[in-house]
N, CA, C and O atoms as a GROMACS GRO file, in nm:
protein
  308
    1CYS      N    1  10.436  -4.505   2.571
    1CYS     CA    2  10.338  -4.359   2.381
    1CYS      C    3  10.379  -4.254   2.408
    1CYS      O    4  10.304  -4.194   2.485
    2HIS      N    5  10.505  -4.179   2.366
    2HIS     CA    6  10.555  -4.066   2.368
    2HIS      C    7  10.486  -3.968   2.274
    2HIS      O    8  10.500  -3.848   2.299
    3ASP      N    9  10.390  -4.016   2.135
    3ASP     CA   10  10.378  -4.031   2.063
    3ASP      C   11  10.212  -3.982   2.061
    3ASP      O   12  10.158  -3.901   1.985
    4ARG      N   13  10.151  -4.062   2.174
    4ARG     CA   14   9.963  -4.004   2.200
    4ARG      C   15   9.892  -3.926   2.337
    4ARG      O   16   9.884  -3.975   2.450
    5ALA      N   17   9.866  -3.851   2.313
    5ALA     CA   18   9.794  -3.827   2.447
    5ALA      C   19   9.693  -3.910   2.481
    5ALA      O   20   9.592  -3.919   2.410
    6VAL      N   21   9.718  -4.015   2.651
    6VAL     CA   22   9.634  -4.100   2.670
    6VAL      C   23   9.538  -4.077   2.827
    6VAL      O   24   9.609  -4.029   2.915
    7LEU      N   25   9.469  -4.090   2.847
    7LEU     CA   26   9.365  -4.159   2.971
    7LEU      C   27   9.396  -4.229   3.050
    7LEU      O   28   9.513  -4.191   3.038
    8LEU      N   29   9.404  -4.315   3.140
    8LEU     CA   30   9.447  -4.389   3.197
    8LEU      C   31   9.329  -4.392   3.298
    8LEU      O   32   9.332  -4.316   3.395
    9TYR      N   33   9.180  -4.514   3.272
    9TYR     CA   34   9.107  -4.561   3.427
    9TYR      C   35   9.126  -4.677   3.401
    9TYR      O   36   9.203  -4.742   3.330
   10GLU      N   37   8.994  -4.705   3.512
   10GLU     CA   38   8.985  -4.854   3.506
   10GLU      C   39   8.872  -4.853   3.609
   10GLU      O   40   8.857  -4.781   3.707
   11TYR      N   41   8.821  -4.919   3.576
   11TYR     CA   42   8.670  -4.986   3.653
   11TYR      C   43   8.757  -5.072   3.741
   11TYR      O   44   8.851  -5.149   3.721
   12VAL      N   45   8.675  -5.018   3.868
   12VAL     CA   46   8.684  -5.039   4.061
   12VAL      C   47   8.566  -5.107   4.076
   12VAL      O   48   8.563  -5.170   4.182
   13GLY      N   49   8.470  -5.118   4.009
   13GLY     CA   50   8.366  -5.197   4.067
   13GLY      C   51   8.205  -5.184   3.929
   13GLY      O   52   8.248  -5.121   3.832
   14LYS      N   53   8.130  -5.205   3.917
   14LYS     CA   54   8.014  -5.255   3.847
   14LYS      C   55   8.012  -5.157   3.788
   14LYS      O   56   8.014  -5.174   3.667
   15ARG      N   57   8.010  -5.044   3.825
   15ARG     CA   58   7.877  -4.934   3.773
   15ARG      C   59   7.984  -4.764   3.797
   15ARG      O   60   7.951  -4.646   3.785
   16ILE      N   61   8.141  -4.843   3.841
   16ILE     CA   62   8.242  -4.702   3.845
   16ILE      C   63   8.384  -4.701   3.809
   16ILE      O   64   8.466  -4.766   3.874
   17VAL      N   65   8.408  -4.645   3.733
   17VAL     CA   66   8.543  -4.571   3.659
   17VAL      C   67   8.637  -4.479   3.752
   17VAL      O   68   8.596  -4.368   3.787
   18ASP      N   69   8.746  -4.519   3.786
   18ASP     CA   70   8.891  -4.430   3.754
   18ASP      C   71   8.941  -4.345   3.712
   18ASP      O   72   9.057  -4.352   3.754
   19LEU      N   73   8.925  -4.233   3.631
   19LEU     CA   74   8.996  -4.145   3.625
   19LEU      C   75   9.098  -4.139   3.668
   19LEU      O   76   9.133  -4.099   3.779
   20GLN      N   77   9.179  -4.193   3.555
   20GLN     CA   78   9.392  -4.231   3.665
   20GLN      C   79   9.438  -4.102   3.615
   20GLN      O   80   9.397  -4.001   3.672
   21HIS      N   81   9.500  -4.094   3.538
   21HIS     CA   82   9.593  -4.005   3.468
   21HIS      C   83   9.565  -3.974   3.335
   21HIS      O   84   9.497  -4.033   3.250
   22THR      N   85   9.629  -3.871   3.334
   22THR     CA   86   9.586  -3.772   3.123
   22THR      C   87   9.732  -3.771   3.131
   22THR      O   88   9.795  -3.753   3.235
   23GLU      N   89   9.785  -3.793   3.004
   23GLU     CA   90   9.916  -3.718   3.019
   23GLU      C   91   9.940  -3.667   2.850
   23GLU      O   92   9.874  -3.730   2.768
   24VAL      N   93  10.004  -3.589   2.813
   24VAL     CA   94  10.029  -3.541   2.652
   24VAL      C   95  10.116  -3.513   2.670
   24VAL      O   96  10.148  -3.456   2.774
   25PRO      N   97  10.240  -3.557   2.526
   25PRO     CA   98  10.327  -3.544   2.465
   25PRO      C   99  10.338  -3.369   2.486
   25PRO      O  100  10.261  -3.274   2.479
   26ASP      N  101  10.475  -3.391   2.513
   26ASP     CA  102  10.541  -3.226   2.579
   26ASP      C  103  10.468  -3.151   2.456
   26ASP      O  104  10.425  -3.037   2.467
   27ALA      N  105  10.459  -3.229   2.334
   27ALA     CA  106  10.538  -3.115   2.179
   27ALA      C  107  10.387  -3.079   2.164
   27ALA      O  108  10.346  -3.002   2.077
   28TYR      N  109  10.312  -3.140   2.252
   28TYR     CA  110  10.099  -3.103   2.217
   28TYR      C  111  10.094  -3.080   2.379
   28TYR      O  112  10.018  -3.158   2.435
   29ARG      N  113  10.155  -2.994   2.458
   29ARG     CA  114  10.104  -2.916   2.589
   29ARG      C  115  10.083  -2.827   2.504
   29ARG      O  116  10.131  -2.806   2.393
   30GLY      N  117   9.977  -2.756   2.592
   30GLY     CA  118   9.943  -2.609   2.589
   30GLY      C  119   9.826  -2.617   2.475
   30GLY      O  120   9.772  -2.516   2.431
   31ARG      N  121   9.809  -2.686   2.452
   31ARG     CA  122   9.668  -2.691   2.314
   31ARG      C  123   9.554  -2.703   2.371
   31ARG      O  124   9.468  -2.663   2.292
   32GLY      N  125   9.494  -2.748   2.495
   32GLY     CA  126   9.402  -2.789   2.537
   32GLY      C  127   9.326  -2.958   2.483
   32GLY      O  128   9.209  -2.987   2.461
   33ILE      N  129   9.452  -3.044   2.478
   33ILE     CA  130   9.433  -3.150   2.460
   33ILE      C  131   9.410  -3.206   2.566
   33ILE      O  132   9.349  -3.309   2.535
   34ALA      N  133   9.424  -3.200   2.690
   34ALA     CA  134   9.467  -3.270   2.814
   34ALA      C  135   9.221  -3.205   2.853
   34ALA      O  136   9.142  -3.292   2.887
   35LYS      N  137   9.191  -3.107   2.841
   35LYS     CA  138   9.103  -3.054   2.772
   35LYS      C  139   8.998  -3.127   2.728
   35LYS      O  140   8.892  -3.149   2.787
   36HIS      N  141   9.018  -3.148   2.669
   36HIS     CA  142   8.980  -3.258   2.607
   36HIS      C  143   8.905  -3.415   2.620
   36HIS      O  144   8.791  -3.462   2.617
   37LEU      N  145   9.034  -3.458   2.637
   37LEU     CA  146   9.030  -3.616   2.769
   37LEU      C  147   8.936  -3.643   2.863
   37LEU      O  148   8.851  -3.730   2.883
   38ALA      N  149   8.992  -3.498   2.938
   38ALA     CA  150   8.836  -3.486   3.103
   38ALA      C  151   8.746  -3.506   3.055
   38ALA      O  152   8.675  -3.604   3.080
   39LYS      N  153   8.706  -3.358   2.911
   39LYS     CA  154   8.582  -3.352   2.904
   39LYS      C  155   8.544  -3.436   2.790
   39LYS      O  156   8.466  -3.382   2.712
   40ALA      N  157   8.577  -3.541   2.766
   40ALA     CA  158   8.502  -3.682   2.695
   40ALA      C  159   8.474  -3.785   2.826
   40ALA      O  160   8.362  -3.825   2.856
   41ALA      N  161   8.592  -3.818   2.892
   41ALA     CA  162   8.601  -3.910   3.025
   41ALA      C  163   8.472  -3.852   3.081
   41ALA      O  164   8.390  -3.944   3.074
   42LEU      N  165   8.418  -3.748   3.132
   42LEU     CA  166   8.323  -3.747   3.209
   42LEU      C  167   8.222  -3.747   3.139
   42LEU      O  168   8.137  -3.805   3.207
   43ASP      N  169   8.159  -3.707   3.005
   43ASP     CA  170   8.090  -3.705   2.920
   43ASP      C  171   8.025  -3.847   2.905
   43ASP      O  172   7.907  -3.853   2.870
   44PHE      N  173   8.088  -3.948   2.927
   44PHE     CA  174   8.084  -4.092   2.839
   44PHE      C  175   8.066  -4.120   2.990
   44PHE      O  176   7.976  -4.202   3.014
   45VAL      N  177   8.138  -4.065   3.109
   45VAL     CA  178   8.073  -4.157   3.268
   45VAL      C  179   7.935  -4.083   3.298
   45VAL      O  180   7.865  -4.105   3.397
   46VAL      N  181   7.906  -3.990   3.195
   46VAL     CA  182   7.704  -3.880   3.205
   46VAL      C  183   7.664  -4.060   3.162
   46VAL      O  184   7.623  -4.152   3.231
   47GLU      N  185   7.700  -4.048   3.012
   47GLU     CA  186   7.611  -4.093   2.942
   47GLU      C  187   7.586  -4.264   3.017
   47GLU      O  188   7.494  -4.312   3.084
   48GLU      N  189   7.699  -4.313   2.974
   48GLU     CA  190   7.634  -4.438   3.046
   48GLU      C  191   7.624  -4.462   3.205
   48GLU      O  192   7.628  -4.568   3.267
   49ASP      N  193   7.610  -4.334   3.249
   49ASP     CA  194   7.543  -4.399   3.392
   49ASP      C  195   7.596  -4.412   3.508
   49ASP      O  196   7.527  -4.406   3.609
   50LEU      N  197   7.793  -4.442   3.513
   50LEU     CA  198   7.819  -4.462   3.585
   50LEU      C  199   7.842  -4.315   3.676
   50LEU      O  200   7.818  -4.195   3.668
   51LYS      N  201   7.924  -4.437   3.790
   51LYS     CA  202   8.031  -4.272   3.923
   51LYS      C  203   8.158  -4.263   3.829
   51LYS      O  204   8.196  -4.314   3.723
   52ALA      N  205   8.198  -4.183   3.911
   52ALA     CA  206   8.381  -4.143   3.885
   52ALA      C  207   8.453  -4.173   3.987
   52ALA      O  208   8.383  -4.150   4.085
   53HIS      N  209   8.545  -4.208   4.016
   53HIS     CA  210   8.646  -4.164   4.074
   53HIS      C  211   8.734  -4.070   4.081
   53HIS      O  212   8.821  -4.112   4.157
   54LEU      N  213   8.758  -3.975   4.046
   54LEU     CA  214   8.866  -3.919   3.996
   54LEU      C  215   8.968  -3.927   4.087
   54LEU      O  216   8.972  -3.862   4.191
   55THR      N  217   9.051  -4.004   4.048
   55THR     CA  218   9.231  -3.985   4.117
   55THR      C  219   9.322  -3.925   4.006
   55THR      O  220   9.443  -3.921   4.025
   56CYS      N  221   9.253  -3.866   3.862
   56CYS     CA  222   9.381  -3.764   3.810
   56CYS      C  223   9.341  -3.660   3.889
   56CYS      O  224   9.226  -3.643   3.929
   57TRP      N  225   9.496  -3.544   3.926
   57TRP     CA  226   9.467  -3.457   3.940
   57TRP      C  227   9.399  -3.359   3.837
   57TRP      O  228   9.392  -3.244   3.879
   58TYR      N  229   9.379  -3.367   3.790
   58TYR     CA  230   9.412  -3.285   3.667
   58TYR      C  231   9.256  -3.296   3.643
   58TYR      O  232   9.194  -3.199   3.688
   59ILE      N  233   9.172  -3.403   3.577
   59ILE     CA  234   9.008  -3.406   3.572
   59ILE      C  235   8.974  -3.387   3.721
   59ILE      O  236   8.854  -3.395   3.746
   60GLN      N  237   9.048  -3.364   3.816
   60GLN     CA  238   8.999  -3.341   3.970
   60GLN      C  239   8.954  -3.158   3.903
   60GLN      O  240   8.838  -3.141   3.866
   61LYS      N  241   9.082  -3.008   3.894
   61LYS     CA  242   9.073  -2.950   3.857
   61LYS      C  243   8.931  -2.884   3.735
   61LYS      O  244   8.834  -2.809   3.726
   62TYR      N  245   9.005  -2.971   3.675
   62TYR     CA  246   8.869  -2.960   3.509
   62TYR      C  247   8.709  -2.939   3.573
   62TYR      O  248   8.638  -2.841   3.553
   63VAL      N  249   8.670  -3.086   3.670
   63VAL     CA  250   8.577  -3.076   3.727
   63VAL      C  251   8.537  -2.964   3.828
   63VAL      O  252   8.419  -2.933   3.849
   64LYS      N  253   8.667  -2.891   3.904
   64LYS     CA  254   8.629  -2.789   3.985
   64LYS      C  255   8.633  -2.636   3.862
   64LYS      O  256   8.554  -2.545   3.888
   65GLU      N  257   8.729  -2.619   3.731
   65GLU     CA  258   8.672  -2.538   3.693
   65GLU      C  259   8.496  -2.514   3.601
   65GLU      O  260   8.438  -2.414   3.557
   66ASN      N  261   8.460  -2.663   3.605
   66ASN     CA  262   8.316  -2.708   3.563
   66ASN      C  263   8.290  -2.715   3.594
   66ASN      O  264   8.300  -2.831   3.552
   67PRO      N  265   8.203  -2.724   3.707
   67PRO     CA  266   8.102  -2.749   3.773
   67PRO      C  267   8.000  -2.802   3.726
   67PRO      O  268   7.909  -2.782   3.805
   68LEU      N  269   7.968  -2.855   3.645
   68LEU     CA  270   7.836  -2.838   3.598
   68LEU      C  271   7.771  -2.991   3.638
   68LEU      O  272   7.824  -3.102   3.649
   69PRO      N  273   7.646  -2.948   3.651
   69PRO     CA  274   7.547  -3.076   3.771
   69PRO      C  275   7.481  -3.213   3.738
   69PRO      O  276   7.399  -3.288   3.791
   70GLN      N  277   7.578  -3.207   3.591
   70GLN     CA  278   7.569  -3.424   3.587
   70GLN      C  279   7.702  -3.432   3.491
   70GLN      O  280   7.707  -3.476   3.376
   71TYR      N  281   7.869  -3.345   3.612
   71TYR     CA  282   7.951  -3.454   3.573
   71TYR      C  283   7.966  -3.470   3.770
   71TYR      O  284   8.045  -3.550   3.819
   72LEU      N  285   7.840  -3.345   3.887
   72LEU     CA  286   7.836  -3.296   4.018
   72LEU      C  287   7.810  -3.455   4.034
   72LEU      O  288   7.899  -3.529   4.075
   73GLU      N  289   7.665  -3.508   3.993
   73GLU     CA  290   7.600  -3.536   4.032
   73GLU      C  291   7.665  -3.728   4.020
   73GLU      O  292   7.623  -3.826   4.083
   74HIS      N  293   7.784  -3.721   3.907
   74HIS     CA  294   7.862  -3.896   3.850
   74HIS      C  295   7.958  -3.919   3.953
   74HIS      O  296   8.009  -4.029   3.970
   75LEU      N  297   7.995  -3.778   4.050
   75LEU     CA  298   8.153  -3.810   4.130
   75LEU      C  299   8.149  -3.950   4.200
   75LEU      O  300   8.029  -3.970   4.221
   76GLN      N  301   8.201  -4.027   4.234
   76GLN     CA  302   8.180  -4.095   4.363
   76GLN      C  303   8.224  -3.987   4.488
   76GLN      O  304   8.324  -3.915   4.492
   77PRO      N  305   8.130  -3.998   4.577
   77PRO     CA  306   8.191  -3.890   4.740
   77PRO      C  307   8.407  -4.000   4.758
   77PRO      O  308   8.485  -3.968   4.846
   0.00000   0.00000   0.00000
């Protein structure tokens, strides 16, 4: 879809989610939407006590810029 922001993910184990890709339509870029997607995904991982594998470069960048302990302890090495 070209009119929606999306975050693609896949469960790759019983308690492991691979956060694969964020995409924001060109018309909506620069408004912090990808940042909201990244935060929501990581908050979900924490709330559900999952482990996250970060394939998405943007979510990797988000964690680097927001190295909150609750995020870091839920990352899969």
